[in-house]
C-alpha positions in Angstrom: -17.3 -18.1 -15.0 -14.3 -15.7 -15.5 -13.5 -13.3 -13.0 -14.4 -9.7 -15.1 -13.6 -6.9 -11.9 -12.0 -6.4 -8.8 -15.6 -7.5 -6.8 -15.4 -10.9 -8.4 -12.2 -11.8 -6.7 -13.4 -10.2 -3.6 -16.7 -12.7 -3.8 -14.1 -15.3 -4.5 -12.1 -15.0 -2.0 -14.6 -15.1 0.7 -15.6 -18.1 -0.4 -12.8 -20.0 -0.3 -11.1 -18.7 3.1 -11.9 -19.6 6.7 -13.9 -16.8 8.3 -11.6 -15.7 10.6 -9.1 -15.3 7.6 -11.2 -13.5 6.0 -12.6 -11.3 8.5 -9.2 -10.6 9.5 -8.5 -9.0 5.7 -11.7 -7.3 5.4 -12.2 -6.0 9.0 -12.2 -2.5 9.8 -12.0 -0.9 13.1 -14.9 0.0 15.2 -17.8 0.4 13.3 -16.0 0.3 9.9 -17.6 3.6 8.9 -14.1 4.6 7.2 -13.5 1.4 5.5 -16.7 1.5 3.9 -16.1 5.6 3.1 -12.8 5.1 1.4 -14.8 3.0 -1.7 -18.3 5.4 -1.3 -16.0 8.4 -1.5 -14.8 8.0 -4.8 -18.2 7.6 -6.1 -18.8 11.8 -5.2 -16.3 12.4 -8.1 -17.0 12.4 -11.7 -15.2 12.2 -14.8 -15.1 15.1 -17.0 -13.5 13.2 -20.6 -12.2 15.4 -23.7 -13.2 14.0 -27.0 -12.1 14.6 -30.6 -8.4 13.4 -29.3 -5.9 11.2 -30.7 -5.5 7.9 -28.3 -4.5 5.4 -30.9 -1.5 4.8 -28.1 -1.8 5.3 -24.4 1.1 4.7 -22.4 0.2 3.9 -18.8 3.8 4.5 -17.5 5.0 6.5 -15.0 8.1 6.9 -12.4 8.0 6.7 -8.5 11.2 8.2 -6.6 12.8 8.2 -10.0 12.1 4.3 -11.2 10.1 3.5 -13.8 6.8 1.4 -13.3 4.5 -0.1 -16.2 1.5 1.6 -14.5 0.8 3.6 -11.3 -0.6 0.7 -9.9 1.3 -0.8 -6.9 1.1 -3.0 -3.8 0.4 -1.5 -0.6 2.4 -3.7 2.5 0.2 -6.0 4.0 1.3 -8.7 6.6 0.7 -12.7 6.8 0.3 -13.4 3.2 0.8 -17.2 3.9 -2.8 -17.3 5.4 -3.9 -16.9 2.2 -1.8 -18.8 -0.2 1.2 -21.3 0.9 4.1 -19.1 -0.8 2.8 -15.8 0.9 4.5 -12.7 0.2 6.9 -14.4 -2.5 4.1 -15.3 -4.8 3.5 -11.7 -4.6 6.7 -10.5 -5.3 7.2 -12.6 -8.3 3.4 -11.1 -9.4 4.9 -7.9 -9.2 7.8 -8.3 -10.5 6.0 -9.9 -14.1 3.6 -6.9 -14.4 6.6 -4.3 -13.8 5.1 -2.4 -10.7 6.4 -1.7 -7.3 5.8 -4.1 -4.1 6.3 -3.0 -0.6 7.2 -5.7 1.7 5.6 -5.6 5.5 7.8 -5.7 8.4 5.2 -8.3 9.2 5.3 -10.0 6.1 5.6 -14.1 6.8 8.4 -14.5 4.5 12.2 -13.4 5.2 13.3 -10.7 2.9 16.0 -12.1 1.5 13.9 -15.2 0.0 11.4 -12.1 -1.2 14.4 -10.6 -2.9 15.8 -14.2 -4.0 12.3 -15.1 -5.7 11.8 -11.7 -7.1 15.5 -10.4 -8.0 14.5 -7.7 -10.6 11.4 -6.8 -8.8 11.2 -3.1 -7.6 10.7 -2.8 -3.9 10.6 -1.0 -1.0 10.5 -1.8 2.1 8.0 -1.5 5.2 8.9 -0.7 8.8 6.6 -0.1 12.0 9.0 1.3 14.5 9.6 -1.2 17.6 11.0 0.3 21.1 14.1 -1.8 20.2 16.1 1.1 18.3 18.8 -1.9 17.5 16.6 -4.1 16.0 15.1 -1.1 14.1 18.7 -0.2 12.9 19.1 -3.8 11.7 15.8 -3.9 9.6 17.0 -0.6 7.7 20.6 -1.5 7.0 19.4 -4.9 6.2 16.7 -3.4 4.1 18.6 -1.1 2.2 21.5 -4.0 1.7 19.4 -6.3 0.1 18.8 -4.0 -2.8 15.2 -2.5 -1.7 14.8 1.1 -2.9 12.5 2.9 -0.3 11.7 2.8 3.3 8.1 3.6 4.3 7.2 4.3 7.6 3.9 3.8 8.7 2.8 6.2 11.1 -0.8 5.9 12.0 0.0 3.0 14.3 1.4 3.9 17.6 -1.0 1.6 19.2 -3.5 -1.6 17.2 -7.3 -0.1 16.0 -10.0 -1.5 18.0 -10.9 -4.1 15.4 -14.2 -5.9 16.1 -13.9 -9.2 14.3 -10.7 -10.0 15.2 -11.9 -9.6 18.9 -14.8 -11.8 18.1 -12.4 -14.8 16.2 -10.4 -14.4 19.4 -7.2 -13.2 17.1 -4.9 -12.1 19.5 -3.2 -10.0 16.5 -1.0 -7.9 19.0 0.7 -11.3 19.9 1.1 -12.5 16.8 2.9 -9.5 16.0 5.4 -10.0 18.9 5.8 -13.7 18.1 7.2 -13.0 14.4 11.1 -13.5 14.3 12.1 -10.6 12.9 16.0 -11.3 12.9 17.9 -12.2 9.7 18.1 -15.8 9.0 21.6 -15.6 9.8 21.1 -14.3 13.2 18.2 -16.9 14.0 20.7 -19.4 14.1 22.9 -17.5 15.5 21.5 -16.2 18.5 18.9 -17.3 21.0 14.9 -16.0 20.2 13.5 -13.7 22.9 10.0 -12.0 22.0 10.2 -9.1 19.8 10.0 -5.8 21.2 6.2 -3.9 20.2 5.5 -1.2 17.8 7.0 2.1 19.5 4.2 4.1 20.4 6.6 6.8 21.5 7.9 7.2 17.8 7.9 10.9 17.2 9.8 13.3 14.2 12.5 13.5 15.9 13.2 9.7 15.3 12.4 10.5 11.2 16.0 12.2 11.3 17.6 9.4 13.2 16.3 6.9 10.3 17.9 9.5 8.0 21.1 8.7 9.6 21.2 5.5 9.2 20.4 4.6 5.6 20.5 6.6 1.9 17.2 5.0 1.0 14.4 7.5 0.3 11.8 8.1 3.1 8.3 7.6 2.7 5.8 7.9 5.5 2.9 6.6 5.2 -0.8 7.4 6.6 -0.2 11.2 6.9 -4.0 12.6 6.5 -3.9 16.1 7.3 -1.9 19.3 6.1 -0.7 20.1 9.1 1.3 16.6 9.3 2.4 17.1 5.5 4.0 20.2 6.3 5.9 19.0 9.0 7.2 16.0 6.5 8.3 18.6 4.4 10.6 20.1 6.7 12.2 16.8 7.8 12.8 16.6 4.1 10.8 13.6 3.9 10.9 12.4 0.1 7.1 10.8 0.2 3.9 10.6 1.8 1.2 7.5 0.9 -2.0 9.4 2.3 -3.5 6.1 4.1 -6.1 5.4 7.0 -4.5 1.9 6.9 -7.6 0.8 4.7 -9.8 1.8 8.0 -8.4 -0.6 10.3 -6.6 2.5 12.8 -8.5 5.2 13.1 -12.2 5.2 12.1 -14.2 8.2 11.4 -10.8 9.8 9.7 -11.6 11.0 6.2 -11.2 9.1 3.2 -7.6 8.6 1.8 -9.4 10.2 -1.6 -11.0 13.1 0.4 -8.0 13.9 2.4 -5.6 13.7 -1.0 -6.2 17.0 -2.0 -4.8 18.5 1.3 -1.9 16.6 1.2 -1.1 17.6 -2.0 -1.5 21.1 -1.6 0.4 21.3 1.9 3.6 19.6 -0.1 3.6 22.7 -2.8 5.0 19.9 -4.9 8.1 19.0 -3.3 8.0 15.6 -2.8 5.5 12.8 -4.5 1.9 11.8 -2.8 0.8 8.1 -3.5 -2.4 6.8 -2.2 -4.2 3.9 -0.6 -7.6 3.1 0.4 -10.7 2.2 -2.0 -9.0 1.7 -5.4 -11.3 -0.9 -6.4 -11.5 0.4 -10.5 -9.4 2.0 -13.3 -11.4 5.0 -12.9 -10.4 4.9 -9.3 -7.2 5.2 -10.3 -7.5 7.8 -12.7 -9.9 10.1 -9.9 -6.6 9.6 -7.9 -3.8 10.7 -10.0 -6.1 13.6 -11.3 -6.0 14.9 -7.3 -2.3 14.8 -7.0 -1.9 11.2 -6.5 1.7 10.1 -8.3 0.9 6.7 -7.7 -1.9 4.1 -6.0 -1.6 1.4 -3.5 -3.9 -1.9 -3.7 -3.9 -3.7 -0.3 -6.7 -6.3 -0.1 -7.4 -6.6 -3.6 -3.9 -8.4 -3.7 -5.0 -10.6 -1.2 -8.0 -11.3 -3.1 -6.1 -12.5 -6.0 -3.6 -14.5 -4.0 -6.3 -16.5 -3.0 -7.4 -17.5 -6.4 -5.2 -19.7 -9.0 -2.2 -20.1 -7.6 -1.5 -17.3 -5.6 0.9 -15.1 -8.3 -1.0 -15.9 -10.9 -4.1 -14.3 -9.1 -2.6 -11.3 -8.1 -1.0 -10.8 -11.8 -4.8 -11.1 -12.8 -5.6 -8.5 -10.4 -3.2 -5.8 -11.5 -3.4 -6.6 -15.3 -7.2 -6.3 -14.6 -6.8 -3.0 -13.3 -4.4 -1.7 -15.5 -6.4 -2.8 -18.6 -9.4 -0.6 -16.6 -7.3 2.1 -16.0 -5.8 2.0 -19.6 -9.4 2.4 -21.1 -10.2 5.2 -18.7 -7.5 7.2 -19.9 -9.1 6.3 -23.5 -11.8 7.7 -22.6 -11.2 10.7 -21.6 -8.8 11.6 -23.9 -5.0 11.3 -22.1 -1.9 9.7 -24.3 0.4 10.0 -21.6 -0.2 9.6 -17.1 1.1 13.2 -17.6 -1.8 14.4 -18.8 -4.2 13.4 -16.4 -5.2 16.6 -14.2 -7.5 18.0 -12.4 -9.4 19.3 -14.8 -10.4 15.7 -15.4 -12.6 15.6 -12.2 -15.6 17.4 -10.5 -16.8 16.4 -6.9 -21.0 15.7 -7.4 -23.2 17.6 -5.6 -25.1 14.7 -4.3 
């Protein structure tokens, strides 16, 4: 039986992955309220379609940070893809390249940055950094990513400490220990210097450190995890180039707003001075259209990519996920009267009174 929606891929992955891996992927923090609200919040938004428009040709292409992508649907940073498929992030990168979209590679990718770039040299890639307490290591990671051709630096800001992930505790999965065991040095350094346990995520990282990172690289800096107008305004003040509105898939602080509910506040705060993106809760083409109508330039998928990776030889499953939701988005554009992504605006949505 063919898989015809993202929840079909979710069900397949749950059936075929080990319980501990599935719980690691699907788990949220504490009571998982925010994880579930990310999805439910989209259902409070209704579409206002416009008809009698010529939609014989609909173009899903757009740009992010000046680079063209085939659809405003890209891949969020998630770690440890080898838990799901042996080739891990190399398969994910090949799928992103094949579909012409951006892939944000996690600090905690199970494959080296060099291998990911080598397997998909033409793909658009951004690098996500969890700042560690070792500033020299941070500097090396940033400059290594820039030298390898990554086009932006994404700083995750919502993780000064790991969230309270009950499923991982029940499964006795010590994520903090696994993160510390990850060797973040380049392949060349691994062969020439002894390995010591890596530094933990830096809980003192603050706005002044953003300025320091900007001094190290010419890459545009994107902040991932902003949820409030106050932090969005500080991002503008610090000359950040973009924001990903995100609550970490409900895996960090529970009871924060759903990403889609926080989006309009952030978009209003930046006043068009930077691009704003969104991740969290995207499951259909209609969800993509709603996010764009409320001001997102692009959305990023997290868990659905891992579901695809668990299906049909890794990268082919990821391609199927990306093509499926792109086709749904194409249909959503057609049925709301939009020929171009730039025609999607706030007039197309309303919030339900229910």
